[in-house]
C-alpha positions in Angstrom: -0.2 0.2 -0.1 3.2 2.5 0.7 4.9 1.4 -2.6 1.4 2.2 -4.5 0.7 5.6 -3.0 4.5 6.5 -3.4 4.4 5.8 -6.6 0.9 7.9 -7.5 2.8 10.4 -5.5 5.5 10.5 -7.4 3.5 10.6 -10.7 1.4 14.0 -9.4 4.7 15.7 -8.7 6.1 14.7 -11.8 3.2 16.6 -13.1 3.3 19.4 -11.4 6.1 19.4 -12.3 6.0 19.6 -16.3 3.2 21.7 -16.1 4.8 24.3 -14.4 7.2 24.2 -16.7 5.6 24.3 -20.4 3.0 27.3 -18.1 6.1 29.6 -17.1 9.2 28.5 -18.7 7.7 27.5 -22.3 5.3 30.4 -22.2 8.3 32.7 -21.4 10.4 31.6 -23.7 7.4 32.9 -27.1 5.7 35.8 -25.9 5.3 38.7 -27.7 7.2 41.8 -26.6 5.0 44.3 -28.2 7.5 47.3 -27.2 10.0 45.5 -29.1 6.8 44.9 -32.2 6.4 49.0 -32.0 10.7 49.6 -31.9 10.8 47.1 -34.9 7.3 48.5 -36.5 9.0 52.3 -36.2 12.0 50.8 -37.7 11.0 48.1 -40.5 7.2 49.1 -41.4 6.3 52.3 -40.6 7.8 53.7 -43.9 4.0 52.1 -45.9 2.2 51.7 -42.6 2.1 54.0 -40.6 -0.8 54.5 -37.6 -2.1 51.1 -39.7 -2.3 52.7 -43.2 -1.4 51.7 -46.0 0.8 53.5 -48.9 0.9 50.9 -51.8 -2.1 49.8 -51.6 -4.6 52.1 -49.9 -7.4 49.1 -49.2 -4.9 47.3 -47.4 -4.0 48.4 -44.4 -3.2 47.1 -40.9 -6.5 47.9 -39.5 -8.9 45.0 -38.1 -11.6 45.1 -40.1 -8.7 44.9 -43.4 -7.5 42.1 -41.2 -10.5 40.4 -40.5 -12.0 41.2 -44.1 -8.4 39.6 -46.3 -8.0 36.9 -43.7 -4.8 38.3 -42.0 -6.7 38.7 -38.7 -3.9 36.5 -37.1 -0.9 36.4 -36.1 1.3 34.0 -37.2 -1.0 35.2 -41.0 1.4 37.9 -40.6 4.1 36.9 -39.3 3.8 34.7 -42.7 3.7 37.8 -45.2 6.4 39.6 -42.9 8.1 36.9 -43.3 7.7 35.9 -47.5 6.5 39.0 -48.1 3.4 39.1 -51.3 3.0 41.5 -54.2 4.2 44.4 -53.8 5.3 44.1 -50.0 8.8 43.1 -49.5 9.5 40.1 -47.6 11.7 40.4 -44.6 12.6 36.8 -42.9 16.8 37.4 -44.0 16.3 40.6 -42.7 14.4 39.9 -39.0 14.4 36.3 -37.4 11.4 34.4 -36.0 10.9 35.9 -32.9 11.4 40.1 -33.9 8.7 38.5 -36.4 6.5 37.8 -33.6 7.0 40.8 -32.3 5.7 43.2 -34.9 2.5 40.8 -35.6 1.6 40.7 -32.0 1.2 44.6 -31.9 0.1 44.7 -35.7 -3.5 42.8 -33.4 -3.1 44.6 -31.2 -2.9 48.7 -32.4 -5.4 47.7 -34.9 -7.8 45.8 -32.2 -6.9 49.6 -30.4 -8.0 50.9 -33.5 -4.7 52.2 -33.9 -5.5 55.3 -31.5 -2.3 56.2 -29.3 
């Protein structure tokens, strides 16, 4: 009986520790940095996309309604386009690393949700 309770307790401790590692350790490693995203956006994107506009293709702004209309309202979709480019938009995948691109994409969504207001 003692061995069974010991085994169950050990399983419980291992699962608890694993959960903590995934919850805290894993989440922090991949969390987007909006402040960094703002800086990177200013340095790399604002020339064409100041305040969520689009100086090249006026209809395809970074406003929430446009992102939803063109099925781009997701960090993964924005990050993919920033990485690979599309049409008139250049690719930034060789200039920026994946974390920087994720920071920019998360910043764009946060600003879109806020209506690009200050």
